[in-house]
Steps between C-alpha positions, in 0.01 A plus 500: 500500500268278703496626867277244653687161557181307563288555201367354178727748321804358678413148386512600136819688542658187654398275218622741241855469671473128532347383169822348366606302815143373554479378144826307556389356836174364344645367184791327690262354765685681779180530718467173675142547613391563142684208360376265782136616547350817371571477122310179467235618744410810300489297165285249653270746646454688170454173306238384743270762357567401142534842351541560137638844553692646801594846603820498715509810720859605602643233261866604569734321274224284346573158670131419571381588154762274355409216731130525412584512128649150545154386589336672198388811680492849358626771729532886510738610752519857639779675711583842581878461450600513129829312552299199639245511225772509237650182666162338482456596130845354425417171671168467319199302618237780495422869418658739736406867572618789733234614755498623847255378762358855508427467121330170555288635789395791290378267226769587240597138435293371209517114574234233564599157601363188654732515793707778678801380692734690732800305596676655791440831342253668742715633762390860524197667661298749303620365174411147584162609624431683171594200290282250677209733487549542127553119444141402446479728193805324348340158512272328258177349628560262782865585493734440790768684708793312628744665745824350650653695778704484815311287772404751770564256782827381375631851387392694808825439696522650832289795420129531595243325281350817382485680155773745432816567304820303558856571382628269240806284479713324243640248751597184316537680154819581321695826583368632155176596663456836664256722669236242593126583448278554808180295515155527656403222733153382494338250728298202358178675609603822319586319183145320512329826579664686210400226265147500617462880507635484136223263382673172514393176672800285608457150358820351660789598717832296447798503738791333319737372766880512464633145519808602707343744751158343535353837490282671231709631233207713381133546477285480182163641462279377228187713451221576260 
């Protein structure tokens, strides 16, 4: 039993419980911001680096690998939840493996790619820091890292603009979802510092805007 409600372990526990409804939500385009903005934004960002091989960290049900395959890309997706990896394998579009972020951070993932991508999959604290610090060793020469995550300014809400754990919510999702995962809020400065301390140079920061709200739907960091 996981006692700490605000922890990396709780995130994994939540995704194990919600693997099936999440797969349905993605494949039926139930998430408006993805359909309107962020799906195209992450594909465009990845393709802007012209990678031949891609490592998708926290690949979930495999949507991104499949989308990149349509453009001729070759992707390896890794996820800690076996049920999500199985859904990805059934859908095709890449090679899919089961691996925790702790395994990746410890150097137990034997993959080398032109580009490492994390699409809304870096929501923890220590696990995320470990993955980003390990990412340079997963890249070929002159390889790139692309991260899409919640925009700190748009997602801050009424809470203070400071790093820290936040409780999760499935507001707007179907009743099939339960036990929402917590997430670790990082400011723009904190993201930039983490990338720099891990050996990356940010080449570009993109802020895809939601056409209905006029606010950033996400932030995308492109680094090498």
